[in-house]
C-alpha positions in Angstrom: 8.6 2.7 -22.7 4.8 3.0 -23.3 2.4 2.5 -20.3 0.1 0.6 -22.6 2.5 -2.4 -22.6 1.4 -3.0 -19.0 -2.2 -3.4 -19.8 -4.3 -6.6 -19.4 -8.0 -7.5 -19.7 -9.6 -7.8 -16.2 -13.3 -8.7 -16.0 -15.0 -6.5 -13.4 -16.5 -9.5 -11.5 -12.9 -10.7 -10.6 -12.5 -7.3 -8.5 -12.7 -8.6 -4.9 -15.5 -6.5 -3.1 -15.3 -8.0 0.3 -12.5 -9.7 2.3 -12.7 -13.5 2.8 -14.0 -14.7 6.2 -10.5 -16.2 7.0 -7.5 -14.2 5.9 -5.3 -17.2 5.1 -7.9 -18.8 2.9 -6.9 -16.5 0.0 -5.4 -18.2 -3.1 -1.6 -18.0 -3.6 0.1 -17.9 -7.0 3.7 -18.8 -6.7 5.8 -17.3 -9.6 9.3 -18.3 -10.3 10.9 -15.1 -11.6 13.6 -16.8 -13.5 11.6 -19.3 -15.5 8.0 -18.0 -15.3 6.8 -21.3 -13.9 3.5 -21.0 -11.8 2.2 -22.9 -9.0 -1.4 -22.7 -7.5 -1.5 -22.7 -3.8 -3.5 -21.5 -0.7 -2.0 -18.6 1.3 -1.9 -20.6 4.6 0.7 -22.9 2.9 3.1 -20.0 2.2 5.4 -21.4 5.0 6.4 -24.2 2.6 8.0 -21.7 0.2 10.1 -19.9 3.0 13.4 -21.1 4.3 15.2 -21.1 7.7 17.3 -17.9 7.7 15.1 -15.9 5.4 13.8 -12.7 6.6 10.1 -11.5 6.0 9.7 -7.7 5.9 6.5 -6.4 6.8 4.9 -2.8 6.7 3.5 -1.9 10.1 1.7 1.3 9.0 -1.9 1.7 10.3 -4.6 3.1 8.1 -6.5 6.1 9.5 -10.2 6.3 9.3 -9.4 9.2 6.9 -12.6 9.7 5.0 -14.8 12.5 6.4 -18.2 13.8 5.4 -19.0 17.5 6.2 -20.8 20.4 5.0 -19.8 23.9 3.9 -20.6 26.5 6.5 -22.0 29.1 4.1 -24.2 26.9 1.7 -24.7 23.6 3.6 -23.2 21.7 0.4 -22.0 18.2 1.3 -18.2 17.8 1.1 -16.2 14.6 1.1 -12.5 14.8 2.5 -9.8 12.2 2.4 -6.9 12.9 4.6 -3.4 12.0 2.8 -0.6 13.4 4.7 -0.2 15.3 7.9 1.8 18.7 7.6 2.2 21.0 10.5 0.1 23.0 12.7 -3.0 20.7 12.3 -2.8 21.1 8.6 -3.3 18.2 6.3 -2.9 17.4 2.7 -6.2 16.1 1.4 -8.4 15.1 -1.6 -11.9 16.7 -1.5 -15.1 16.1 -3.6 -16.5 18.1 -5.2 -13.2 20.1 -5.5 -14.8 23.0 -7.3 -16.8 23.8 -4.2 -13.8 24.1 -2.0 -11.7 27.3 -2.5 -9.2 29.1 -0.3 -11.0 30.2 2.8 -13.7 27.6 2.5 -14.8 26.5 6.0 -16.3 22.9 6.5 -17.9 21.4 9.6 -18.0 17.8 10.5 -20.0 15.9 13.0 -22.2 18.7 14.4 -19.1 21.0 15.1 -16.9 18.3 16.8 -14.5 19.0 13.9 -13.9 22.0 11.6 -11.6 22.9 8.7 -10.6 25.8 6.6 -9.0 25.5 3.1 -5.6 27.2 3.0 -4.2 25.9 -0.2 -5.4 24.5 -3.6 -3.7 22.1 -6.0 -4.5 19.9 -9.0 -6.6 16.7 -9.1 -8.9 17.8 -6.1 -5.9 18.3 -3.7 -6.4 20.8 -0.9 -4.6 21.7 2.2 -7.1 22.0 5.2 -6.3 23.4 8.7 -8.3 21.6 11.4 -9.7 22.8 14.7 -11.1 20.5 17.4 -11.1 19.8 21.1 -9.1 17.0 22.7 -7.0 14.6 20.7 -7.2 14.7 16.8 -6.9 10.9 16.3 -9.6 10.2 18.8 -11.9 12.7 17.1 -11.0 11.1 13.8 -11.9 7.7 15.1 -15.2 8.9 16.0 -16.2 10.7 12.7 -14.0 9.1 10.0 -14.6 6.1 7.8 -12.0 3.7 6.3 -10.9 5.0 2.9 -11.6 2.1 0.8 -10.3 2.2 -2.8 -12.7 3.5 -5.5 -13.1 0.1 -7.1 -14.6 -1.4 -3.9 -18.3 -0.6 -3.9 -19.5 -2.7 -0.9 -19.5 -1.4 2.7 -17.0 -2.9 5.1 -18.6 -4.5 8.0 -15.5 -4.7 10.1 -12.9 -1.9 9.7 -10.3 -4.1 11.1 -10.4 -6.2 8.0 -8.8 -3.3 6.2 -5.9 -3.3 8.6 -3.0 -5.8 8.9 -3.0 -7.7 12.2 0.3 -6.2 12.8 -0.6 -2.4 12.1 0.7 -0.1 14.9 2.0 3.2 13.3 -1.0 5.5 12.3 -0.5 7.4 9.1 -1.7 5.7 6.0 -4.5 6.7 3.6 -4.6 3.1 2.4 -3.7 -0.4 3.6 -0.5 -2.2 2.6 -2.9 -4.9 1.2 -0.4 -7.8 0.7 -0.2 -8.1 4.4 -3.9 -8.5 5.0 -3.6 -12.3 4.4 -1.4 -12.8 7.5 -2.8 -13.9 10.8 -0.9 -14.0 14.2 -1.0 -17.7 14.2 0.5 -17.9 10.7 3.3 -15.6 11.6 4.1 -17.6 14.7 4.2 -20.6 12.3 6.7 -18.7 10.1 8.9 -17.8 12.8 8.9 -21.4 14.3 10.5 -22.4 10.9 13.4 -20.1 11.6 12.3 -17.2 9.4 13.0 -13.8 10.8 10.4 -11.1 10.9 11.3 -7.5 10.3 9.1 -4.4 10.4 9.6 -1.2 8.4 6.9 1.6 8.2 5.8 3.4 5.0 2.6 5.6 5.2 0.9 5.0 2.0 -0.2 8.4 0.4 -1.5 10.2 -2.5 0.2 8.1 -5.2 -2.1 5.2 -4.5 -5.1 7.1 -5.6 -3.6 8.8 -8.8 -3.6 6.8 -12.1 -0.7 6.9 -14.5 -2.0 9.6 -16.8 0.9 9.9 -19.2 1.7 7.6 -22.3 5.4 7.1 -21.6 6.4 5.5 -18.3 9.6 7.8 -17.9 7.3 10.8 -17.7 5.4 9.8 -14.7 6.2 11.5 -11.4 5.8 9.5 -8.1 4.3 11.1 -5.2 6.6 11.0 -2.0 5.6 8.9 0.8 7.2 8.8 4.4 9.1 5.8 5.6 11.0 4.8 8.8 13.4 2.0 9.5 14.7 1.3 12.9 18.4 0.4 13.9 17.2 -3.2 14.8 15.6 -3.7 11.5 18.6 -2.5 9.6 20.9 -4.6 11.7 18.7 -7.7 11.2 18.6 -7.2 7.4 22.4 -6.8 7.1 23.0 -9.9 9.1 20.4 -11.9 7.0 22.1 -10.7 3.8 25.7 -11.7 5.1 24.5 -15.2 6.2 23.0 -15.9 2.8 19.3 -15.8 3.7 16.7 -14.3 1.4 15.0 -10.8 2.0 11.4 -11.4 1.2 9.3 -8.2 1.3 5.5 -8.1 1.9 4.0 -5.7 -0.5 5.4 -2.9 -2.9 5.6 -0.5 0.1 8.2 -2.5 1.9 9.9 -3.1 -1.4 10.2 0.6 -2.2 11.4 1.4 1.3 14.2 -1.1 1.2 15.2 -0.3 -2.3 15.3 3.3 -1.5 17.7 2.8 1.5 19.9 0.2 -0.3 20.2 2.3 -3.3 21.5 5.2 -1.2 24.0 3.0 0.8 25.7 0.6 -1.8 23.4 -2.1 -1.1 23.6 -1.8 2.8 20.8 -1.2 5.1 20.8 1.6 7.6 18.3 3.1 9.9 16.5 6.3 9.3 13.4 8.1 8.1 12.6 10.2 5.1 10.5 10.6 2.0 10.8 8.3 -0.9 9.5 8.8 -4.4 11.4 5.8 -6.0 9.8 4.7 -9.2 10.6 1.0 -10.1 10.0 -0.1 -13.6 11.6 -2.8 -16.0 15.4 -2.1 -16.2 15.8 -1.4 -12.5 18.5 -3.4 -10.8 17.2 -4.6 -7.4 19.7 -4.0 -4.5 17.8 -5.2 -1.5 15.2 -7.9 -2.1 15.3 -11.5 -3.3 11.5 -12.0 -3.5 8.1 -10.4 -2.7 4.6 -11.2 -1.6 2.1 -9.0 -3.3 -1.5 -8.8 -4.4 -2.7 -8.5 -8.1 -2.5 -5.0 -9.3 -4.4 -2.6 -11.6 -3.5 -2.6 -15.3 -1.1 0.1 -16.3 -0.3 1.0 -12.8 3.1 1.8 -11.3 2.7 -1.4 -9.1 2.4 -3.8 -11.9 5.5 -2.0 -13.5 7.3 -2.7 -10.2 6.5 -6.4 -10.1 7.4 -6.6 -13.9 10.7 -5.2 -12.9 11.3 -8.0 -10.5 10.1 -11.0 -12.4 9.9 -9.7 -16.0 7.0 -8.1 -17.9 6.3 -11.2 -20.0 6.3 -13.5 -17.0 4.0 -11.1 -15.1 1.4 -10.5 -17.9 1.4 -14.3 -18.4 0.8 -14.8 -14.8 -2.0 -12.3 -14.6 -3.7 -13.7 -17.7 -3.5 -17.1 -15.9 -5.0 -15.6 -12.8 -7.8 -14.2 -14.9 -8.4 -17.6 -16.5 -8.2 -19.4 -13.0 -10.7 -16.8 -11.6 -8.3 -15.4 -9.1 -9.7 -12.5 -7.0 -8.0 -9.0 -7.7 -6.8 -6.0 -5.9 -7.1 -4.9 -2.2 -9.3 -7.7 -0.8 -8.1 -10.3 -3.6 -5.6 -13.2 -3.8 -1.8 -13.1 -3.5 1.2 -13.8 -5.5 4.6 -14.8 -4.2 7.5 -13.8 -6.7 10.4 -16.1 -5.7 
């Protein structure tokens, strides 16, 4: 299966650079995964497409202000660091730029000495393991020095860092936001619950895979990077009850989808509590075991994310929907509009 079959033409001006003033004012494309039928909506009306007894599954990960700017101690060269995954003993897996300036033993200082780091390991594509030293609490230091790690296709500055967080974010650890959730407000979630729709939370910390493009020609040769997830006993029990009672399980975003499919695949379609690492790669031909529908944003051409939604709704349906979105001037990617595959 060639990666090129997941390509589509996207004019650059359709890549959303800033979030809308009101989260729920985003447009919503409703796609019937069986027929390919498309409806054009506004996100605030999504409640109309949810039923009593359904369960909406949200990823409550919280994005760290994980982009740091420092200088090399020996030369004063400027170094940019993106924190990706916490290891142990204050060590983090990171991406650094320019990577050629950071070798094992390189020391970097941030914020006039408030935070320092030394490189302990090197890997491909700018990957480095850094060991940090600081006084106090690391996340408080990071909150003072760090910036939100916006994706490279967003060129504008973000005035309010909370707009790159979901309103329900509570578990720090992500290098990027689960952007399908950015459209929800507290009041919309209350409206959804008032309709009799259950709300469940999982956690998946978005990591390195988000920043690495598919660099192979054949889909089957792509290696997914592992990401950490957590599912509580309460969430697992609720999901099993919803399934048994005939309700639909609707995930918000590819991260929630990958988490539930990882668990259901390992437990004969049942949901269990637990935590671990998932590197599940979902592409056409995959048989879904956990979910019935998904709310998601519009993804990059030839990405693993467009492969995942193609597995759920069919590649031809998805490419037709994406081409329609381009023609109708939908906004794409992180701060863009949404699709409900139902």
